C-alpha positions, 0 to 999 in steps of 0.5 A: 495143198503144197505139202500134198503135192510135194509128198506125191511128187516125192513118192514118184521121185523115189519110185523113179530113182528106184527104177533107174537104179534097178535098170542100171543093175539089170542092164548096165551091170547085168551086161545086156537086154534079155528077159530082164527087160520083162522083169523091169517092165513088170516092176515099172508097171507095178510102181506106176499103177501103185501111184495111179489109183485112178487107173484101177477105178476105170474099166478102160484102164483095167483093160489096158493094164491087162494088155500091159501084163500080156506084153510083160509076158512077151518081154519075159519070153523073148524081148523085142522092140515090138513087144516093148512098144506095145507094152509102153502103149498099153501102160501109157493108155492105162494112166491117160484113160481116166483123164478122158470121159470117152475113148472117142477113136484110135486116131485121136489116141495115136496123136495123143500118144505121140504128143505124150511121148514128145512132152515126156522128153522134158517132163522130169526137168519141167517137174523139177522146176515146178518143185523148186517153186513149191519148196523154195521161192524164186527170191530165195533160190536166186539168193542161194545161187549168188551165195554159192559160186565164190565159196565153191570156186575159191575153196576148190582152188585153195584145196588143189593148191594145198594138195599140191603142197602138202603130201598128207592132204594129197594122199588123203584125197587119193584114198577118198577115191573121187570118181573119175569122169571118163567117157564110160561114166558120161555114157552111163549118166546118159543111160540113167537120164534115158531111163528116168525120162522113160519111167517118168512119162508114166509116173507123171504123164503129161496132159495131151489135149486134142480138139480134133473132130471127125464128126459129120459137118453140118454141110456135107462136103461134096468132092468135085467130080463125084456126082451120081452119074460119074460114080456110077460110070467109074464103078462100072469101069472098075468092075469090068477091069477087075473082072478081067484081072480076076478072070485071068487069075481064075484061069491061070492061078486057081485052076492051074491052066498052062501059062502062055509061052515064056511065062513061068508060074513063079514069074506070074505069081511074083510080078502080081503079088504086090502091085495088085495089093496097091490096086486094092488099097486104092479102093478103100479111099475111093469108097470113103471119099465118094460114098460117105454114109451121108452122101447122096451117092451112098443112098442110091441102091444101084451104086450100093450094089456096084460098090458091094460087087467091087469090094467083093472083087477087091477081096478076091484080088487080095486072095489071089495076091495071097495065093501068088505069094504062097506059090512063090514061097513054094518055089523059093522059100519062106522068110519073115518078110513074106510072112509079114506080107501075107499078114498085111494082105489079110489086113487089107482084105479085112479093111475093105470088108469094114469099109463096105460094112460102114457104108451099108450100115451107116457107121461113123468114121470113129467106128471104122478107125477103131475097128481097123485099129483093133484088128491091126493091134490083134495082129501085132500082139500075135506077132510079138508072141510068136517067133516068125523066124522060127516058123520060116526056118522050120518050113524051109528045112521041111520043104527044101530040095535037099530033103526031097521037097519041091522048093528051092535049095535051103538057104543056109545063109538065111538060117544063119542070120536068123540065129537062135530062131533057126536052131531047132530047125537046123538040128532037125535038118542035121538029123535027117537021113540021106543028106548029101555028105557035103551038104550035111557038113555045111549044115553041121557047121552052121548049126554049131555056129548058131548054137555057139552064138546062142550059148554065148548070148545066154551067158553074157547078159542076154539070157532069154526064156525062149532061148533057154527053152530052145536049148533044152529042146535041142538037148532033148532032140540030140538025146544028150549027145554033144555034136562036135563042130566040123573043121573050119578049114585053113581058109575059113567058111562062108555064111552057108558053111561052104569052105572057102577056096585058097586065095589066088596067087598074085604072082608067078616066078619065071625061070629067070627069077623075075615075078610075072603076072599069073595067068588069067584063068588061074586068077579068075576061076576062084573069084568066079566060083565065089560069085556062083556060090553067092548067086546060088 
């Protein structure tokens, strides 16, 4: 039995050493993280699954393996933190699932993954200590430790003295080229340790046992103040207040009626988008706590009808928040955060519907957790595959004021920050006819800056498949023509391509030859121009 354990450990140790060497070659020697991260993920998953045959016999593990393969593709296309986190979760689930007879629910698995991640930090060193107990006994190990210090220390001292006294020995040691321990070597060793810890967590996963239960207790818990009368009165109050808010939204937001004097549509939309989501989020905990499927209040038909009406009003409130955000985007611009906000609002609406369905169909808490987790994971998976920055950039260049749209001026600084995601949108914008000469010059400069950065990243170890496709698309859009960069100017340019004005003169020379302070208007005007440009 010890020989079998040792052989399995040896196979996993060889696989871990190979993955560490591969990671060192791909990332450290390769110069950065690009699509090579996806290649590393593929080989990591292959090594893990080859040494975990139980994963192939479990249907749930096979589903997790399929998800890991999907996220490997996402990492090859465009590596990112979200895609890597989802890949690690899927691969870890694939090796942990065979250890449990049932999936139970996502809440427990979230805790198991957290415990597994923390335990994996010490996994390699714990297993190394266990291996030492299998290979050599404690007494032999301690005896070996007592034997080594004197010959090692003494031999090193005498060798150093002989090298100092004998040039033949010193030249021989110099030719051997003993490695120099510098800061870079220490950082590289730390990088190896991180890689080893990461891959060892799936090659030899730690056991994460939880004894938590979400089953219904034998004696139902009754929250104070949630009697049938209290819940009924609360639901009547909530429905009345929500009806007032939804009625105002129908009147001003959905129908397009004129707003009261001094209130713009943008202000009306922006002020209510996020606070109203908070009110909708409060509805979920109230229904979960006050109207559990086994509670007396959930069994009363009148209360159930009021809850359904309230949930419907909440969903309509979320829809109004989505419309507010869309209206705000049309007035201003689209960003990655606003796309994420819209997706979050959609998840809130789905969660409210699931809470209501759980009450009506007497579903368990595990069902509700799993349903919400599956919805959230589906959204995260889509986000890991889709470039939200590119979506925002294309929308902005097609709806900006400079191209005849009704939105705000195109924020070239934001497009510059998006980097490669905005490259095709900037080329499309630059090719539009009728742009003002000054704006066209700024677009050309920003486009050239983004293109230069993308090409530099592609040739410096940060190559990604998605950016390579972007560059081919840009080449096709330009018809093979090479667009030069507009001149930067003597004072450089801002992030939006605007030429920087000359710096203000700090002193002026009086006729007597003595330096005098510059006049206030001359000193303030350039700074004010920069402030106005930044605000715009």
